[in-house]
PDB file of N, CA, C, O and CB in Angstrom:
ATOM      1  N   MET A   1       0.840  -1.172   0.000  1.00  0.00           N
ATOM      2  CA  MET A   1       0.000   0.000   0.000  1.00  0.00           C
ATOM      3  C   MET A   1       0.889   1.240   0.000  1.00  0.00           C
ATOM      4  O   MET A   1       1.827   1.346   0.790  1.00  0.00           O
ATOM      5  CB  MET A   1      -0.958  -0.004   1.214  1.00  0.00           C
ATOM      6  N   THR A   2       0.586   2.153  -0.876  1.00  0.00           N
ATOM      7  CA  THR A   2       1.330   3.402  -0.957  1.00  0.00           C
ATOM      8  C   THR A   2       0.620   4.467  -0.131  1.00  0.00           C
ATOM      9  O   THR A   2      -0.577   4.699  -0.299  1.00  0.00           O
ATOM     10  CB  THR A   2       1.485   3.860  -2.427  1.00  0.00           C
ATOM     11  N   VAL A   3       1.353   5.100   0.747  1.00  0.00           N
ATOM     12  CA  VAL A   3       0.806   6.189   1.554  1.00  0.00           C
ATOM     13  C   VAL A   3       1.190   7.494   0.877  1.00  0.00           C
ATOM     14  O   VAL A   3       2.358   7.729   0.566  1.00  0.00           O
ATOM     15  CB  VAL A   3       1.330   6.137   3.038  1.00  0.00           C
ATOM     16  N   THR A   4       0.195   8.337   0.654  1.00  0.00           N
ATOM     17  CA  THR A   4       0.401   9.587  -0.059  1.00  0.00           C
ATOM     18  C   THR A   4      -0.028  10.754   0.813  1.00  0.00           C
ATOM     19  O   THR A   4      -0.999  10.658   1.563  1.00  0.00           O
ATOM     20  CB  THR A   4      -0.370   9.592  -1.389  1.00  0.00           C
ATOM     21  N   GLN A   5       0.699  11.849   0.708  1.00  0.00           N
ATOM     22  CA  GLN A   5       0.326  13.077   1.401  1.00  0.00           C
ATOM     23  C   GLN A   5      -0.568  13.882   0.450  1.00  0.00           C
ATOM     24  O   GLN A   5      -0.162  14.202  -0.667  1.00  0.00           O
ATOM     25  CB  GLN A   5       1.602  13.907   1.844  1.00  0.00           C
ATOM     26  N   LEU A   6      -1.788  14.208   0.900  1.00  0.00           N
ATOM     27  CA  LEU A   6      -2.767  14.882   0.054  1.00  0.00           C
ATOM     28  C   LEU A   6      -3.044  16.293   0.562  1.00  0.00           C
ATOM     29  O   LEU A   6      -3.275  16.505   1.752  1.00  0.00           O
ATOM     30  CB  LEU A   6      -4.069  14.075  -0.006  1.00  0.00           C
ATOM     31  N   ASP A   7      -3.017  17.251  -0.360  1.00  0.00           N
ATOM     32  CA  ASP A   7      -3.376  18.614   0.027  1.00  0.00           C
ATOM     33  C   ASP A   7      -4.889  18.790  -0.123  1.00  0.00           C
ATOM     34  O   ASP A   7      -5.600  17.863  -0.513  1.00  0.00           O
ATOM     35  CB  ASP A   7      -2.603  19.667  -0.836  1.00  0.00           C
ATOM     36  N   ARG A   8      -5.359  19.986   0.191  1.00  0.00           N
ATOM     37  CA  ARG A   8      -6.796  20.247   0.176  1.00  0.00           C
ATOM     38  C   ARG A   8      -7.397  20.025  -1.217  1.00  0.00           C
ATOM     39  O   ARG A   8      -8.506  19.502  -1.323  1.00  0.00           O
ATOM     40  CB  ARG A   8      -7.074  21.677   0.644  1.00  0.00           C
ATOM     41  N   ALA A   9      -6.703  20.404  -2.269  1.00  0.00           N
ATOM     42  CA  ALA A   9      -7.211  20.204  -3.628  1.00  0.00           C
ATOM     43  C   ALA A   9      -7.332  18.716  -3.960  1.00  0.00           C
ATOM     44  O   ALA A   9      -8.301  18.296  -4.593  1.00  0.00           O
ATOM     45  CB  ALA A   9      -6.292  20.897  -4.647  1.00  0.00           C
ATOM     46  N   ALA A  10      -6.357  17.925  -3.535  1.00  0.00           N
ATOM     47  CA  ALA A  10      -6.396  16.484  -3.799  1.00  0.00           C
ATOM     48  C   ALA A  10      -7.532  15.818  -3.029  1.00  0.00           C
ATOM     49  O   ALA A  10      -8.187  14.916  -3.552  1.00  0.00           O
ATOM     50  CB  ALA A  10      -5.054  15.833  -3.426  1.00  0.00           C
ATOM     51  N   VAL A  11      -7.771  16.252  -1.796  1.00  0.00           N
ATOM     52  CA  VAL A  11      -8.883  15.707  -1.007  1.00  0.00           C
ATOM     53  C   VAL A  11     -10.208  16.078  -1.661  1.00  0.00           C
ATOM     54  O   VAL A  11     -11.113  15.248  -1.752  1.00  0.00           O
ATOM     55  CB  VAL A  11      -8.834  16.230   0.457  1.00  0.00           C
ATOM     56  N   ALA A  12     -10.324  17.323  -2.117  1.00  0.00           N
ATOM     57  CA  ALA A  12     -11.547  17.756  -2.794  1.00  0.00           C
ATOM     58  C   ALA A  12     -11.800  16.901  -4.037  1.00  0.00           C
ATOM     59  O   ALA A  12     -12.928  16.467  -4.268  1.00  0.00           O
ATOM     60  CB  ALA A  12     -11.454  19.249  -3.180  1.00  0.00           C
ATOM     61  N   ALA A  13     -10.775  16.662  -4.825  1.00  0.00           N
ATOM     62  CA  ALA A  13     -10.919  15.842  -6.023  1.00  0.00           C
ATOM     63  C   ALA A  13     -11.304  14.412  -5.659  1.00  0.00           C
ATOM     64  O   ALA A  13     -12.124  13.796  -6.339  1.00  0.00           O
ATOM     65  CB  ALA A  13      -9.620  15.851  -6.836  1.00  0.00           C
ATOM     66  N   ARG A  14     -10.723  13.892  -4.606  1.00  0.00           N
ATOM     67  CA  ARG A  14     -10.992  12.521  -4.178  1.00  0.00           C
ATOM     68  C   ARG A  14     -12.458  12.319  -3.813  1.00  0.00           C
ATOM     69  O   ARG A  14     -13.023  11.256  -4.074  1.00  0.00           O
ATOM     70  CB  ARG A  14     -10.110  12.161  -2.993  1.00  0.00           C
ATOM     71  N   TYR A  15     -13.079  13.340  -3.206  1.00  0.00           N
ATOM     72  CA  TYR A  15     -14.467  13.235  -2.764  1.00  0.00           C
ATOM     73  C   TYR A  15     -15.451  13.953  -3.679  1.00  0.00           C
ATOM     74  O   TYR A  15     -16.619  14.109  -3.323  1.00  0.00           O
ATOM     75  CB  TYR A  15     -14.594  13.779  -1.378  1.00  0.00           C
ATOM     76  N   GLY A  16     -14.998  14.394  -4.853  1.00  0.00           N
ATOM     77  CA  GLY A  16     -15.889  14.998  -5.820  1.00  0.00           C
ATOM     78  C   GLY A  16     -16.379  16.386  -5.455  1.00  0.00           C
ATOM     79  O   GLY A  16     -17.457  16.798  -5.885  1.00  0.00           O
ATOM     80  N   MET A  17     -15.605  17.105  -4.672  1.00  0.00           N
ATOM     81  CA  MET A  17     -15.967  18.468  -4.295  1.00  0.00           C
ATOM     82  C   MET A  17     -15.426  19.423  -5.351  1.00  0.00           C
ATOM     83  O   MET A  17     -14.284  19.292  -5.791  1.00  0.00           O
ATOM     84  CB  MET A  17     -15.417  18.829  -2.879  1.00  0.00           C
ATOM     85  N   SER A  18     -16.251  20.382  -5.754  1.00  0.00           N
ATOM     86  CA  SER A  18     -15.835  21.296  -6.813  1.00  0.00           C
ATOM     87  C   SER A  18     -14.905  22.393  -6.310  1.00  0.00           C
ATOM     88  O   SER A  18     -14.157  22.973  -7.098  1.00  0.00           O
ATOM     89  CB  SER A  18     -17.046  21.918  -7.456  1.00  0.00           C
ATOM     90  N   ASP A  19     -14.937  22.686  -5.016  1.00  0.00           N
ATOM     91  CA  ASP A  19     -14.146  23.774  -4.451  1.00  0.00           C
ATOM     92  C   ASP A  19     -13.292  23.249  -3.299  1.00  0.00           C
ATOM     93  O   ASP A  19     -13.839  22.688  -2.349  1.00  0.00           O
ATOM     94  CB  ASP A  19     -15.063  24.925  -3.969  1.00  0.00           C
ATOM     95  N   PRO A  20     -11.969  23.412  -3.350  1.00  0.00           N
ATOM     96  CA  PRO A  20     -11.121  22.951  -2.245  1.00  0.00           C
ATOM     97  C   PRO A  20     -11.486  23.568  -0.894  1.00  0.00           C
ATOM     98  O   PRO A  20     -11.213  22.970   0.146  1.00  0.00           O
ATOM     99  CB  PRO A  20      -9.682  23.259  -2.556  1.00  0.00           C
ATOM    100  N   ALA A  21     -12.100  24.757  -0.894  1.00  0.00           N
ATOM    101  CA  ALA A  21     -12.531  25.360   0.368  1.00  0.00           C
ATOM    102  C   ALA A  21     -13.601  24.515   1.055  1.00  0.00           C
ATOM    103  O   ALA A  21     -13.782  24.608   2.269  1.00  0.00           O
ATOM    104  CB  ALA A  21     -13.060  26.776   0.125  1.00  0.00           C
ATOM    105  N   SER A  22     -14.304  23.699   0.292  1.00  0.00           N
ATOM    106  CA  SER A  22     -15.322  22.812   0.858  1.00  0.00           C
ATOM    107  C   SER A  22     -14.712  21.787   1.800  1.00  0.00           C
ATOM    108  O   SER A  22     -15.386  21.304   2.710  1.00  0.00           O
ATOM    109  CB  SER A  22     -16.082  22.102  -0.254  1.00  0.00           C
ATOM    110  N   VAL A  23     -13.448  21.453   1.593  1.00  0.00           N
ATOM    111  CA  VAL A  23     -12.767  20.482   2.448  1.00  0.00           C
ATOM    112  C   VAL A  23     -12.681  21.024   3.870  1.00  0.00           C
ATOM    113  O   VAL A  23     -12.968  20.303   4.825  1.00  0.00           O
ATOM    114  CB  VAL A  23     -11.353  20.158   1.902  1.00  0.00           C
ATOM    115  N   SER A  24     -12.291  22.279   4.019  1.00  0.00           N
ATOM    116  CA  SER A  24     -12.195  22.879   5.349  1.00  0.00           C
ATOM    117  C   SER A  24     -13.556  22.907   6.031  1.00  0.00           C
ATOM    118  O   SER A  24     -13.656  22.665   7.233  1.00  0.00           O
ATOM    119  CB  SER A  24     -11.621  24.297   5.259  1.00  0.00           C
ATOM    120  N   LYS A  25     -14.595  23.199   5.272  1.00  0.00           N
ATOM    121  CA  LYS A  25     -15.950  23.209   5.834  1.00  0.00           C
ATOM    122  C   LYS A  25     -16.363  21.809   6.271  1.00  0.00           C
ATOM    123  O   LYS A  25     -17.018  21.649   7.301  1.00  0.00           O
ATOM    124  CB  LYS A  25     -16.958  23.761   4.809  1.00  0.00           C
ATOM    125  N   ALA A  26     -15.985  20.800   5.499  1.00  0.00           N
ATOM    126  CA  ALA A  26     -16.309  19.417   5.840  1.00  0.00           C
ATOM    127  C   ALA A  26     -15.592  18.988   7.115  1.00  0.00           C
ATOM    128  O   ALA A  26     -16.147  18.220   7.900  1.00  0.00           O
ATOM    129  CB  ALA A  26     -15.939  18.479   4.685  1.00  0.00           C
ATOM    130  N   VAL A  27     -14.377  19.466   7.335  1.00  0.00           N
ATOM    131  CA  VAL A  27     -13.645  19.156   8.569  1.00  0.00           C
ATOM    132  C   VAL A  27     -14.373  19.764   9.758  1.00  0.00           C
ATOM    133  O   VAL A  27     -14.534  19.107  10.786  1.00  0.00           O
ATOM    134  CB  VAL A  27     -12.183  19.681   8.499  1.00  0.00           C
ATOM    135  N   VAL A  28     -14.813  21.007   9.630  1.00  0.00           N
ATOM    136  CA  VAL A  28     -15.527  21.684  10.720  1.00  0.00           C
ATOM    137  C   VAL A  28     -16.819  20.939  11.043  1.00  0.00           C
ATOM    138  O   VAL A  28     -17.170  20.790  12.213  1.00  0.00           O
ATOM    139  CB  VAL A  28     -15.835  23.158  10.345  1.00  0.00           C
ATOM    140  N   ARG A  29     -17.535  20.468  10.009  1.00  0.00           N
ATOM    141  CA  ARG A  29     -18.787  19.730  10.214  1.00  0.00           C
ATOM    142  C   ARG A  29     -18.556  18.331  10.761  1.00  0.00           C
ATOM    143  O   ARG A  29     -19.489  17.706  11.265  1.00  0.00           O
ATOM    144  CB  ARG A  29     -19.555  19.641   8.916  1.00  0.00           C
ATOM    145  N   GLY A  30     -17.332  17.828  10.670  1.00  0.00           N
ATOM    146  CA  GLY A  30     -17.046  16.475  11.111  1.00  0.00           C
ATOM    147  C   GLY A  30     -17.211  15.442  10.009  1.00  0.00           C
ATOM    148  O   GLY A  30     -17.177  14.241  10.274  1.00  0.00           O
ATOM    149  N   SER A  31     -17.389  15.897   8.779  1.00  0.00           N
ATOM    150  CA  SER A  31     -17.536  14.981   7.647  1.00  0.00           C
ATOM    151  C   SER A  31     -16.200  14.448   7.149  1.00  0.00           C
ATOM    152  O   SER A  31     -16.157  13.460   6.416  1.00  0.00           O
ATOM    153  CB  SER A  31     -18.255  15.673   6.514  1.00  0.00           C
ATOM    154  N   LEU A  32     -15.119  15.093   7.542  1.00  0.00           N
ATOM    155  CA  LEU A  32     -13.762  14.649   7.225  1.00  0.00           C
ATOM    156  C   LEU A  32     -12.920  14.764   8.488  1.00  0.00           C
ATOM    157  O   LEU A  32     -13.217  15.583   9.358  1.00  0.00           O
ATOM    158  CB  LEU A  32     -13.140  15.490   6.052  1.00  0.00           C
ATOM    159  N   PRO A  33     -11.871  13.949   8.596  1.00  0.00           N
ATOM    160  CA  PRO A  33     -11.023  14.015   9.791  1.00  0.00           C
ATOM    161  C   PRO A  33     -10.174  15.283   9.789  1.00  0.00           C
ATOM    162  O   PRO A  33      -9.956  15.889   8.740  1.00  0.00           O
ATOM    163  CB  PRO A  33     -10.117  12.776   9.877  1.00  0.00           C
ATOM    164  N   PRO A  34      -9.696  15.681  10.968  1.00  0.00           N
ATOM    165  CA  PRO A  34      -8.788  16.828  11.021  1.00  0.00           C
ATOM    166  C   PRO A  34      -7.521  16.534  10.223  1.00  0.00           C
ATOM    167  O   PRO A  34      -7.151  15.372  10.054  1.00  0.00           O
ATOM    168  CB  PRO A  34      -8.434  17.177  12.484  1.00  0.00           C
ATOM    169  N   PRO A  35      -6.859  17.567   9.737  1.00  0.00           N
ATOM    170  CA  PRO A  35      -5.623  17.359   8.968  1.00  0.00           C
ATOM    171  C   PRO A  35      -4.550  16.674   9.810  1.00  0.00           C
ATOM    172  O   PRO A  35      -4.516  16.810  11.033  1.00  0.00           O
ATOM    173  CB  PRO A  35      -5.092  18.698   8.440  1.00  0.00           C
ATOM    174  N   ASP A  36      -3.688  15.944   9.138  1.00  0.00           N
ATOM    175  CA  ASP A  36      -2.549  15.319   9.807  1.00  0.00           C
ATOM    176  C   ASP A  36      -1.431  16.322  10.049  1.00  0.00           C
ATOM    177  O   ASP A  36      -0.585  16.113  10.918  1.00  0.00           O
ATOM    178  CB  ASP A  36      -2.028  14.145   8.985  1.00  0.00           C
ATOM    179  N   GLY A  37      -1.422  17.400   9.290  1.00  0.00           N
ATOM    180  CA  GLY A  37      -0.379  18.409   9.457  1.00  0.00           C
ATOM    181  C   GLY A  37      -0.662  19.622   8.594  1.00  0.00           C
ATOM    182  O   GLY A  37      -1.666  19.695   7.884  1.00  0.00           O
ATOM    183  N   PHE A  38       0.247  20.558   8.678  1.00  0.00           N
ATOM    184  CA  PHE A  38       0.130  21.800   7.914  1.00  0.00           C
ATOM    185  C   PHE A  38       1.474  22.144   7.298  1.00  0.00           C
ATOM    186  O   PHE A  38       2.523  21.866   7.879  1.00  0.00           O
ATOM    187  CB  PHE A  38      -0.371  22.959   8.808  1.00  0.00           C
ATOM    188  N   VAL A  39       1.437  22.744   6.133  1.00  0.00           N
ATOM    189  CA  VAL A  39       2.602  23.362   5.511  1.00  0.00           C
ATOM    190  C   VAL A  39       2.235  24.841   5.482  1.00  0.00           C
ATOM    191  O   VAL A  39       1.435  25.278   4.654  1.00  0.00           O
ATOM    192  CB  VAL A  39       2.935  22.760   4.036  1.00  0.00           C
ATOM    193  N   GLY A  40       2.823  25.600   6.387  1.00  0.00           N
ATOM    194  CA  GLY A  40       2.380  26.975   6.571  1.00  0.00           C
ATOM    195  C   GLY A  40       0.971  26.938   7.130  1.00  0.00           C
ATOM    196  O   GLY A  40       0.745  26.413   8.220  1.00  0.00           O
ATOM    197  N   ARG A  41       0.020  27.493   6.386  1.00  0.00           N
ATOM    198  CA  ARG A  41      -1.379  27.462   6.802  1.00  0.00           C
ATOM    199  C   ARG A  41      -2.198  26.457   6.001  1.00  0.00           C
ATOM    200  O   ARG A  41      -3.408  26.341   6.195  1.00  0.00           O
ATOM    201  CB  ARG A  41      -1.988  28.841   6.667  1.00  0.00           C
ATOM    202  N   SER A  42      -1.545  25.736   5.107  1.00  0.00           N
ATOM    203  CA  SER A  42      -2.241  24.786   4.234  1.00  0.00           C
ATOM    204  C   SER A  42      -2.275  23.394   4.865  1.00  0.00           C
ATOM    205  O   SER A  42      -1.227  22.825   5.171  1.00  0.00           O
ATOM    206  CB  SER A  42      -1.559  24.725   2.851  1.00  0.00           C
ATOM    207  N   PRO A  43      -3.478  22.844   5.061  1.00  0.00           N
ATOM    208  CA  PRO A  43      -3.589  21.519   5.682  1.00  0.00           C
ATOM    209  C   PRO A  43      -3.255  20.399   4.697  1.00  0.00           C
ATOM    210  O   PRO A  43      -3.362  20.566   3.482  1.00  0.00           O
ATOM    211  CB  PRO A  43      -4.999  21.314   6.237  1.00  0.00           C
ATOM    212  N   TRP A  44      -2.847  19.256   5.249  1.00  0.00           N
ATOM    213  CA  TRP A  44      -2.627  18.055   4.445  1.00  0.00           C
ATOM    214  C   TRP A  44      -3.034  16.835   5.256  1.00  0.00           C
ATOM    215  O   TRP A  44      -3.067  16.872   6.486  1.00  0.00           O
ATOM    216  CB  TRP A  44      -1.143  17.947   3.991  1.00  0.00           C
ATOM    217  N   TRP A  45      -3.347  15.739   4.539  1.00  0.00           N
ATOM    218  CA  TRP A  45      -3.773  14.484   5.142  1.00  0.00           C
ATOM    219  C   TRP A  45      -2.970  13.342   4.533  1.00  0.00           C
ATOM    220  O   TRP A  45      -2.572  13.411   3.371  1.00  0.00           O
ATOM    221  CB  TRP A  45      -5.296  14.258   4.941  1.00  0.00           C
ATOM    222  N   TRP A  46      -2.730  12.293   5.314  1.00  0.00           N
ATOM    223  CA  TRP A  46      -2.193  11.051   4.769  1.00  0.00           C
ATOM    224  C   TRP A  46      -3.355  10.314   4.125  1.00  0.00           C
ATOM    225  O   TRP A  46      -4.471  10.355   4.641  1.00  0.00           O
ATOM    226  CB  TRP A  46      -1.492  10.173   5.881  1.00  0.00           C
ATOM    227  N   SER A  47      -3.118   9.654   3.029  1.00  0.00           N
ATOM    228  CA  SER A  47      -4.172   8.891   2.351  1.00  0.00           C
ATOM    229  C   SER A  47      -4.752   7.818   3.268  1.00  0.00           C
ATOM    230  O   SER A  47      -5.942   7.512   3.192  1.00  0.00           O
ATOM    231  CB  SER A  47      -3.627   8.246   1.068  1.00  0.00           C
ATOM    232  N   THR A  48      -3.923   7.249   4.129  1.00  0.00           N
ATOM    233  CA  THR A  48      -4.404   6.221   5.057  1.00  0.00           C
ATOM    234  C   THR A  48      -5.359   6.796   6.095  1.00  0.00           C
ATOM    235  O   THR A  48      -6.261   6.098   6.558  1.00  0.00           O
ATOM    236  CB  THR A  48      -3.228   5.550   5.756  1.00  0.00           C
ATOM    237  N   THR A  49      -5.173   8.052   6.463  1.00  0.00           N
ATOM    238  CA  THR A  49      -6.105   8.697   7.399  1.00  0.00           C
ATOM    239  C   THR A  49      -7.486   8.774   6.769  1.00  0.00           C
ATOM    240  O   THR A  49      -8.486   8.474   7.422  1.00  0.00           O
ATOM    241  CB  THR A  49      -5.609  10.117   7.794  1.00  0.00           C
ATOM    242  N   LEU A  50      -7.547   9.171   5.512  1.00  0.00           N
ATOM    243  CA  LEU A  50      -8.834   9.284   4.818  1.00  0.00           C
ATOM    244  C   LEU A  50      -9.430   7.910   4.536  1.00  0.00           C
ATOM    245  O   LEU A  50     -10.648   7.740   4.607  1.00  0.00           O
ATOM    246  CB  LEU A  50      -8.668  10.060   3.507  1.00  0.00           C
ATOM    247  N   ASP A  51      -8.587   6.925   4.215  1.00  0.00           N
ATOM    248  CA  ASP A  51      -9.077   5.573   3.946  1.00  0.00           C
ATOM    249  C   ASP A  51      -9.734   4.974   5.184  1.00  0.00           C
ATOM    250  O   ASP A  51     -10.723   4.249   5.074  1.00  0.00           O
ATOM    251  CB  ASP A  51      -7.930   4.673   3.469  1.00  0.00           C
ATOM    252  N   GLY A  52      -9.190   5.271   6.361  1.00  0.00           N
ATOM    253  CA  GLY A  52      -9.697   4.688   7.593  1.00  0.00           C
ATOM    254  C   GLY A  52     -10.779   5.498   8.281  1.00  0.00           C
ATOM    255  O   GLY A  52     -11.292   5.082   9.319  1.00  0.00           O
ATOM    256  N   TRP A  53     -11.134   6.636   7.727  1.00  0.00           N
ATOM    257  CA  TRP A  53     -12.107   7.516   8.363  1.00  0.00           C
ATOM    258  C   TRP A  53     -13.509   6.948   8.221  1.00  0.00           C
ATOM    259  O   TRP A  53     -13.959   6.670   7.110  1.00  0.00           O
ATOM    260  CB  TRP A  53     -12.040   8.922   7.759  1.00  0.00           C
ATOM    261  N   ALA A  54     -14.199   6.774   9.337  1.00  0.00           N
ATOM    262  CA  ALA A  54     -15.588   6.319   9.337  1.00  0.00           C
ATOM    263  C   ALA A  54     -16.470   7.554   9.333  1.00  0.00           C
ATOM    264  O   ALA A  54     -16.693   8.172  10.375  1.00  0.00           O
ATOM    265  CB  ALA A  54     -15.901   5.395  10.573  1.00  0.00           C
ATOM    266  N   ARG A  55     -16.968   7.909   8.166  1.00  0.00           N
ATOM    267  CA  ARG A  55     -17.767   9.130   8.048  1.00  0.00           C
ATOM    268  C   ARG A  55     -19.062   8.994   8.826  1.00  0.00           C
ATOM    269  O   ARG A  55     -19.811   8.043   8.605  1.00  0.00           O
ATOM    270  CB  ARG A  55     -18.066   9.446   6.577  1.00  0.00           C
ATOM    271  N   PRO A  56     -19.342   9.914   9.727  1.00  0.00           N
ATOM    272  CA  PRO A  56     -20.575   9.838  10.517  1.00  0.00           C
ATOM    273  C   PRO A  56     -21.809   9.876   9.629  1.00  0.00           C
ATOM    274  O   PRO A  56     -21.895  10.673   8.695  1.00  0.00           O
ATOM    275  CB  PRO A  56     -20.630  10.982  11.529  1.00  0.00           C
ATOM    276  N   GLY A  57     -22.760   9.005   9.933  1.00  0.00           N
ATOM    277  CA  GLY A  57     -24.018   9.007   9.205  1.00  0.00           C
ATOM    278  C   GLY A  57     -23.977   8.330   7.852  1.00  0.00           C
ATOM    279  O   GLY A  57     -24.986   8.309   7.147  1.00  0.00           O
ATOM    280  N   ARG A  58     -22.840   7.778   7.471  1.00  0.00           N
ATOM    281  CA  ARG A  58     -22.720   7.124   6.166  1.00  0.00           C
ATOM    282  C   ARG A  58     -22.325   5.673   6.367  1.00  0.00           C
ATOM    283  O   ARG A  58     -21.193   5.386   6.755  1.00  0.00           O
ATOM    284  CB  ARG A  58     -21.685   7.851   5.267  1.00  0.00           C
ATOM    285  N   GLY A  59     -23.237   4.763   6.110  1.00  0.00           N
ATOM    286  CA  GLY A  59     -22.913   3.345   6.228  1.00  0.00           C
ATOM    287  C   GLY A  59     -22.574   2.974   7.655  1.00  0.00           C
ATOM    288  O   GLY A  59     -23.092   3.580   8.593  1.00  0.00           O
ATOM    289  N   ARG A  60     -21.742   2.020   7.827  1.00  0.00           N
ATOM    290  CA  ARG A  60     -21.264   1.588   9.133  1.00  0.00           C
ATOM    291  C   ARG A  60     -22.388   1.177  10.079  1.00  0.00           C
ATOM    292  O   ARG A  60     -22.171   1.101  11.288  1.00  0.00           O
ATOM    293  CB  ARG A  60     -20.458   2.683   9.760  1.00  0.00           C
ATOM    294  N   ARG A  61     -23.583   0.911   9.557  1.00  0.00           N
ATOM    295  CA  ARG A  61     -24.676   0.482  10.407  1.00  0.00           C
ATOM    296  C   ARG A  61     -24.858  -1.019  10.238  1.00  0.00           C
ATOM    297  O   ARG A  61     -24.686  -1.561   9.146  1.00  0.00           O
ATOM    298  CB  ARG A  61     -25.985   1.247  10.071  1.00  0.00           C
ATOM    299  N   THR A  62     -25.204  -1.672  11.321  1.00  0.00           N
ATOM    300  CA  THR A  62     -25.418  -3.116  11.250  1.00  0.00           C
ATOM    301  C   THR A  62     -26.839  -3.397  10.791  1.00  0.00           C
ATOM    302  O   THR A  62     -27.677  -2.496  10.754  1.00  0.00           O
ATOM    303  CB  THR A  62     -25.147  -3.785  12.619  1.00  0.00           C
ATOM    304  N   LYS A  63     -27.107  -4.639  10.443  1.00  0.00           N
ATOM    305  CA  LYS A  63     -28.448  -5.025  10.024  1.00  0.00           C
ATOM    306  C   LYS A  63     -29.454  -4.766  11.138  1.00  0.00           C
ATOM    307  O   LYS A  63     -30.575  -4.339  10.865  1.00  0.00           O
ATOM    308  CB  LYS A  63     -28.479  -6.500   9.611  1.00  0.00           C
ATOM    309  N   THR A  64     -29.073  -5.018  12.385  1.00  0.00           N
ATOM    310  CA  THR A  64     -29.951  -4.782  13.526  1.00  0.00           C
ATOM    311  C   THR A  64     -30.337  -3.312  13.630  1.00  0.00           C
ATOM    312  O   THR A  64     -31.503  -2.992  13.862  1.00  0.00           O
ATOM    313  CB  THR A  64     -29.276  -5.240  14.816  1.00  0.00           C
ATOM    314  N   GLU A  65     -29.371  -2.417  13.459  1.00  0.00           N
ATOM    315  CA  GLU A  65     -29.651  -0.979  13.533  1.00  0.00           C
ATOM    316  C   GLU A  65     -30.599  -0.537  12.428  1.00  0.00           C
ATOM    317  O   GLU A  65     -31.432   0.342  12.645  1.00  0.00           O
ATOM    318  CB  GLU A  65     -28.353  -0.180  13.452  1.00  0.00           C
ATOM    319  N   ARG A  66     -30.484  -1.129  11.258  1.00  0.00           N
ATOM    320  CA  ARG A  66     -31.351  -0.753  10.143  1.00  0.00           C
ATOM    321  C   ARG A  66     -32.797  -1.201  10.386  1.00  0.00           C
ATOM    322  O   ARG A  66     -33.732  -0.502   9.997  1.00  0.00           O
ATOM    323  CB  ARG A  66     -30.824  -1.359   8.836  1.00  0.00           C
ATOM    324  N   THR A  67     -32.982  -2.345  11.016  1.00  0.00           N
ATOM    325  CA  THR A  67     -34.330  -2.868  11.195  1.00  0.00           C
ATOM    326  C   THR A  67     -35.014  -2.319  12.444  1.00  0.00           C
ATOM    327  O   THR A  67     -36.243  -2.313  12.515  1.00  0.00           O
ATOM    328  CB  THR A  67     -34.288  -4.372  11.261  1.00  0.00           C
ATOM    329  N   GLU A  68     -34.249  -1.862  13.421  1.00  0.00           N
ATOM    330  CA  GLU A  68     -34.832  -1.345  14.657  1.00  0.00           C
ATOM    331  C   GLU A  68     -35.323   0.082  14.530  1.00  0.00           C
ATOM    332  O   GLU A  68     -36.274   0.469  15.209  1.00  0.00           O
ATOM    333  CB  GLU A  68     -33.831  -1.425  15.764  1.00  0.00           C
ATOM    334  N   GLY A  69     -34.706   0.855  13.690  1.00  0.00           N
ATOM    335  CA  GLY A  69     -34.970   2.268  13.726  1.00  0.00           C
ATOM    336  C   GLY A  69     -35.885   2.784  12.744  1.00  0.00           C
ATOM    337  O   GLY A  69     -36.154   3.985  12.722  1.00  0.00           O
TER     338      GLY A  69
END
């Protein structure tokens, strides 16, 4: 597995966001994990951080949770 350092534009492209500024908004909302680091004021993430992120409200529900609620 190759681990890659992704900037805000790369994260936006990865998730189909048209504006890299949307990435920062998604972090504030909790839809994306906090950055792994910064270069100056520009955030970056490891690809493995994004791969392992369990997005709240998206999937990750068991069959029991789907049938009970």
